[in-house]
PAFIMI-342215 format. One record per residue (C-alpha): residue number from 0; residue in one letter; x, y, z. Coordinates in Angstrom, 3 decimals, padded with zeros to 6 digits. Example, Ala and Ser with C-alpha at 12.3 -4.5 7.8 and 13.67 -1.06 7.14 Angstrom:
+--------+-------+----------+----------+----------+
: sedren : votor :       xx :       yy :       zz :
+--------+-------+----------+----------+----------+
:      0 :     A :  012.300 : -004.500 :  007.800 :
:      1 :     S :  013.670 : -001.060 :  007.140 :
+--------+-------+----------+----------+----------+
//
This chain:
+--------+-------+----------+----------+----------+
: sedren : votor :       xx :       yy :       zz :
+--------+-------+----------+----------+----------+
:      0 :     X : -000.172 : -000.131 : -000.306 :
:      1 :     X :  001.313 :  003.502 : -000.814 :
:      2 :     X :  000.115 :  006.434 :  000.687 :
:      3 :     X :  000.057 :  009.710 : -000.310 :
:      4 :     X :  000.218 :  012.781 :  001.740 :
:      5 :     X : -000.318 :  016.543 :  000.415 :
:      6 :     X : -000.868 :  019.649 :  002.174 :
:      7 :     X :  000.954 :  021.243 :  005.124 :
:      8 :     X :  003.354 :  024.139 :  004.667 :
:      9 :     X :  003.835 :  027.490 :  006.991 :
:     10 :     X :  001.429 :  029.016 :  008.820 :
:     11 :     X :  001.649 :  031.949 :  011.615 :
:     12 :     X :  000.397 :  030.674 :  015.013 :
:     13 :     X : -003.363 :  030.865 :  015.406 :
:     14 :     X : -003.631 :  030.159 :  011.822 :
:     15 :     X : -005.203 :  026.541 :  010.091 :
:     16 :     X : -004.081 :  023.907 :  007.756 :
:     17 :     X : -005.328 :  020.706 :  006.211 :
:     18 :     X : -003.066 :  017.868 :  005.337 :
:     19 :     X : -004.621 :  014.506 :  003.565 :
:     20 :     X : -003.117 :  010.932 :  003.003 :
:     21 :     X : -004.631 :  009.105 :  000.159 :
:     22 :     X : -004.056 :  004.754 :  000.095 :
:     23 :     X : -003.106 :  003.392 : -002.832 :
:     24 :     X : -006.051 :  000.582 : -002.339 :
:     25 :     X : -008.094 : -000.702 :  000.709 :
:     26 :     X : -007.231 : -003.393 :  002.758 :
:     27 :     X : -009.862 : -006.133 :  004.432 :
:     28 :     X : -010.319 : -006.100 :  008.056 :
:     29 :     X : -009.671 : -004.046 :  010.548 :
:     30 :     X : -007.454 : -001.218 :  009.771 :
:     31 :     X : -006.621 :  002.257 :  011.433 :
:     32 :     X : -005.221 :  005.268 :  009.281 :
:     33 :     X : -003.516 :  008.035 :  011.654 :
:     34 :     X : -001.180 :  011.044 :  011.603 :
:     35 :     X :  001.641 :  010.939 :  013.200 :
:     36 :     X :  004.319 :  013.444 :  014.000 :
:     37 :     X :  008.197 :  014.272 :  014.451 :
:     38 :     X :  009.725 :  017.236 :  015.669 :
:     39 :     X :  013.036 :  017.893 :  015.008 :
:     40 :     X :  015.169 :  016.242 :  018.317 :
:     41 :     X :  011.820 :  014.311 :  019.551 :
:     42 :     X :  010.106 :  011.264 :  019.157 :
:     43 :     X :  007.419 :  010.471 :  016.533 :
:     44 :     X :  003.936 :  011.180 :  018.620 :
:     45 :     X :  000.748 :  009.900 :  017.656 :
:     46 :     X : -001.949 :  012.805 :  016.575 :
:     47 :     X : -004.794 :  011.466 :  015.769 :
:     48 :     X : -006.561 :  008.285 :  014.509 :
:     49 :     X : -009.422 :  006.748 :  013.006 :
:     50 :     X : -010.196 :  002.874 :  012.539 :
:     51 :     X : -012.512 :  001.959 :  009.665 :
:     52 :     X : -015.513 :  001.058 :  011.647 :
:     53 :     X : -015.297 :  005.096 :  012.676 :
:     54 :     X : -013.599 :  005.135 :  016.346 :
:     55 :     X : -011.291 :  007.508 :  016.631 :
:     56 :     X : -008.804 :  008.967 :  019.109 :
:     57 :     X : -007.333 :  012.194 :  019.086 :
:     58 :     X : -004.203 :  013.658 :  021.348 :
:     59 :     X : -004.716 :  015.469 :  023.959 :
:     60 :     X : -002.149 :  018.058 :  023.174 :
:     61 :     X : -004.640 :  018.637 :  019.906 :
:     62 :     X : -007.921 :  017.619 :  021.220 :
:     63 :     X : -010.228 :  020.904 :  020.528 :
:     64 :     X : -008.069 :  022.492 :  017.399 :
:     65 :     X : -007.518 :  018.921 :  015.283 :
:     66 :     X : -010.472 :  017.501 :  013.806 :
:     67 :     X : -009.780 :  014.047 :  011.653 :
:     68 :     X : -011.969 :  012.263 :  009.372 :
:     69 :     X : -011.551 :  009.362 :  007.283 :
:     70 :     X : -012.898 :  008.518 :  004.093 :
:     71 :     X : -013.263 :  004.222 :  003.524 :
:     72 :     X : -014.310 :  004.695 :  000.241 :
:     73 :     X : -011.991 :  006.750 : -000.958 :
:     74 :     X : -009.119 :  005.412 :  001.022 :
:     75 :     X : -008.457 :  008.990 :  002.357 :
:     76 :     X : -007.568 :  010.395 :  005.802 :
:     77 :     X : -007.638 :  013.848 :  006.678 :
:     78 :     X : -006.543 :  016.018 :  009.168 :
:     79 :     X : -008.034 :  019.611 :  009.990 :
:     80 :     X : -005.502 :  021.671 :  012.183 :
:     81 :     X : -007.235 :  025.069 :  013.642 :
:     82 :     X : -005.496 :  027.518 :  016.154 :
:     83 :     X : -002.273 :  025.867 :  015.015 :
:     84 :     X :  000.833 :  026.800 :  017.842 :
:     85 :     X :  004.901 :  026.792 :  017.007 :
:     86 :     X :  004.867 :  023.467 :  019.124 :
:     87 :     X :  002.992 :  022.178 :  016.663 :
:     88 :     X :  005.650 :  021.928 :  013.837 :
:     89 :     X :  006.853 :  018.765 :  012.649 :
:     90 :     X :  007.109 :  016.368 :  009.699 :
:     91 :     X :  003.476 :  014.821 :  009.882 :
:     92 :     X :  003.090 :  011.097 :  008.697 :
:     93 :     X :  000.564 :  009.060 :  007.353 :
:     94 :     X :  000.333 :  005.565 :  008.777 :
:     95 :     X : -002.069 :  002.792 :  007.818 :
:     96 :     X : -001.755 : -000.511 :  010.326 :
:     97 :     X : -003.307 : -003.671 :  009.327 :
:     98 :     X : -003.178 : -006.357 :  011.981 :
:     99 :     X :  000.415 : -006.313 :  012.729 :
:    100 :     X :  001.824 : -004.299 :  009.907 :
:    101 :     X :  002.517 : -000.581 :  009.251 :
:    102 :     X :  002.973 :  001.155 :  006.399 :
:    103 :     X :  003.833 :  005.002 :  006.128 :
:    104 :     X :  004.099 :  007.772 :  003.791 :
:    105 :     X :  006.620 :  010.240 :  002.858 :
:    106 :     X :  005.678 :  012.835 :  005.263 :
:    107 :     X :  004.604 :  016.609 :  005.064 :
:    108 :     X :  006.110 :  019.449 :  006.692 :
:    109 :     X :  004.196 :  021.400 :  009.042 :
:    110 :     X :  005.544 :  024.662 :  009.881 :
:    111 :     X :  003.890 :  027.603 :  012.473 :
:    112 :     X :  005.797 :  030.814 :  013.157 :
:    113 :     X :  005.194 :  032.731 :  016.037 :
+--------+-------+----------+----------+----------+
//
């Protein structure tokens, strides 16, 4: 499965961005699509994820500001990011988990200036 991320860029604090991920094909069974991010010098962390039954999880650090949505028919995962903060600056990676197998996209840079 290939994951193609789009969106991202540079925005001022308080601004909004939307990043999207599209999978090349669907998989059978329960799958989880998520966005992870990695800031310089920090470990990669989960931002938000949705399984193909609609159950979602959003990290506490972005809850209330970020909204994740998934379209199973189109194999897409979107992350709407509002009220962005400089601490949100990171490379954002799309992930698809199927059982014990992880697929990763190439990452998209999000930079929030103060």
